[in-house]
C-alpha positions as CSV (number, residue, x, y, z in Angstrom):
1,Q,261.3,46.9,203.7
2,V,257.5,47.2,202.9
3,Q,255.4,49.3,205.2
4,L,251.7,49.9,204.8
5,V,249.8,52.6,206.9
6,E,246.1,52.7,206.9
7,S,243.9,55.7,207.8
8,G,240.2,56.7,207.6
9,G,238.5,54.3,209.8
10,G,235.7,55.5,212.2
11,S,232.1,55.1,213.3
12,V,229.1,55.7,211.1
13,Q,225.5,54.9,211.2
14,A,224.2,52.2,208.6
15,G,223.7,53.7,205.2
16,G,226.8,56.0,205.7
17,S,230.1,56.1,203.9
18,L,233.7,55.9,204.8
19,R,236.9,56.1,202.8
20,L,239.9,54.2,203.8
21,S,243.4,55.0,202.6
22,C,246.7,53.0,202.7
23,A,249.9,54.7,202.1
24,A,252.6,52.2,200.9
25,S,256.4,52.4,201.0
26,G,258.8,49.8,199.8
27,A,256.0,48.3,197.6
28,S,255.0,49.8,194.4
29,S,251.2,49.5,193.6
30,S,252.3,49.3,190.0
31,T,254.0,46.0,190.6
32,Y,252.3,44.5,193.6
33,C,248.9,43.0,194.1
34,M,247.2,45.2,196.8
35,G,243.9,44.5,198.7
36,W,241.8,45.1,201.7
37,F,241.0,42.5,204.3
38,R,238.6,42.7,207.3
39,Q,238.3,40.9,210.4
40,A,235.4,41.0,212.9
41,P,235.7,39.9,216.5
42,G,236.0,36.1,216.8
43,M,236.0,35.7,213.0
44,E,238.5,34.7,210.5
45,R,240.1,37.5,208.3
46,E,238.5,37.9,205.0
47,G,239.3,39.3,201.8
48,V,237.2,42.4,200.7
49,A,238.6,43.6,197.5
50,G,241.9,43.3,195.6
51,I,243.5,45.3,192.7
52,D,246.3,44.0,190.6
53,S,249.2,45.8,189.0
54,G,247.2,46.5,186.0
55,G,244.3,48.0,187.7
56,S,242.0,45.0,187.5
57,T,239.7,44.7,190.5
58,T,237.7,42.0,192.3
59,Y,235.4,42.1,195.1
60,A,233.7,39.9,197.7
61,D,230.1,39.3,196.9
62,S,229.1,41.0,200.2
63,V,230.5,44.3,199.2
64,K,230.1,44.2,195.4
65,G,228.2,47.4,194.4
66,R,228.8,49.2,197.6
67,F,232.7,49.3,197.9
68,T,235.2,50.5,195.3
69,I,238.8,49.8,195.5
70,S,241.3,52.2,193.7
71,K,245.0,53.1,193.7
72,D,247.0,56.1,193.0
73,T,250.2,54.7,191.4
74,A,251.9,58.2,191.5
75,K,251.2,58.7,195.2
76,N,251.6,54.9,195.9
77,T,248.4,54.9,197.9
78,L,245.4,52.4,198.0
79,N,241.8,53.5,198.6
80,L,238.7,51.7,199.6
81,Q,235.4,53.8,199.2
82,M,232.7,52.1,201.3
83,N,229.1,53.3,200.6
84,N,225.8,52.2,202.0
85,L,227.6,50.6,205.0
86,E,226.0,47.8,206.9
87,P,226.3,46.7,210.6
88,E,227.9,43.4,209.1
89,D,230.7,45.6,207.7
90,T,232.1,46.3,211.1
91,G,235.6,45.2,211.8
92,M,239.2,45.9,211.6
93,Y,240.2,46.6,208.1
94,Y,243.7,45.8,207.0
95,C,245.7,46.8,204.0
96,A,247.7,44.2,202.3
97,A,250.3,43.7,199.6
98,D,252.2,40.9,197.9
99,R,253.9,40.4,194.7
100,A,253.4,36.6,194.5
101,V,249.7,36.0,194.8
102,T,247.0,35.7,192.4
103,C,245.3,39.1,192.9
104,R,241.8,38.1,191.8
105,E,241.7,35.4,194.4
106,V,242.1,37.9,197.3
107,P,238.3,38.4,198.1
108,L,237.3,35.1,196.7
109,R,239.2,32.3,198.3
110,P,238.7,31.6,202.0
111,A,241.8,32.2,204.1
112,Y,243.7,33.7,201.4
113,Y,245.3,36.0,204.0
114,R,247.6,33.1,204.8
115,Y,249.4,33.9,201.6
116,I,249.9,37.6,202.0
117,N,253.3,38.7,203.3
118,Y,252.8,42.5,204.0
119,W,250.1,44.1,206.3
120,G,249.2,47.3,207.7
121,Q,248.3,47.7,211.3
122,G,244.7,48.0,210.8
123,T,242.0,50.5,211.1
124,Q,238.8,50.0,212.8
125,V,235.4,50.5,211.1
126,T,232.2,50.4,213.2
127,V,228.8,50.7,211.8
128,S,225.7,51.0,213.9
C-alpha cells in the first residue's frame, strides 16, 4: 500500500521561501515517478514538477528557476524547494507517485493528474 505524507506548507510573504517534503512508504523513489501538483481554489489541479527514477527533472514554466524538486532515495523522501514565491503560487500542494506514467509529462501536460494513482493529503501554501 502506497502512502504519501506531505509537510512543510505555510504562509509567507511574496519573495519568501518554503520547503515541502513528502515521506513515501510502499513506493520507492528509485522506481517510481514522483512529482508535485498544486490546486488553487476553483482551478484544476496542475503539475508543478516531476522527477523520474533516474533523477531527471521537469518543471512547469511558471516555476522554472524558482522551484527545485529533489529526492532522497535512502530516506525515500521527495522535496520541493520553493524560492521567490509569488501570490500566484498559492494553493494546496500534493505529492504524487506512480510507476506507469511518463514522468516528464507531469508538469507539462494539462490534466495529467488523471493518470496518477497515488496522492498525499496535501499541504497548504499561502503567499501574500
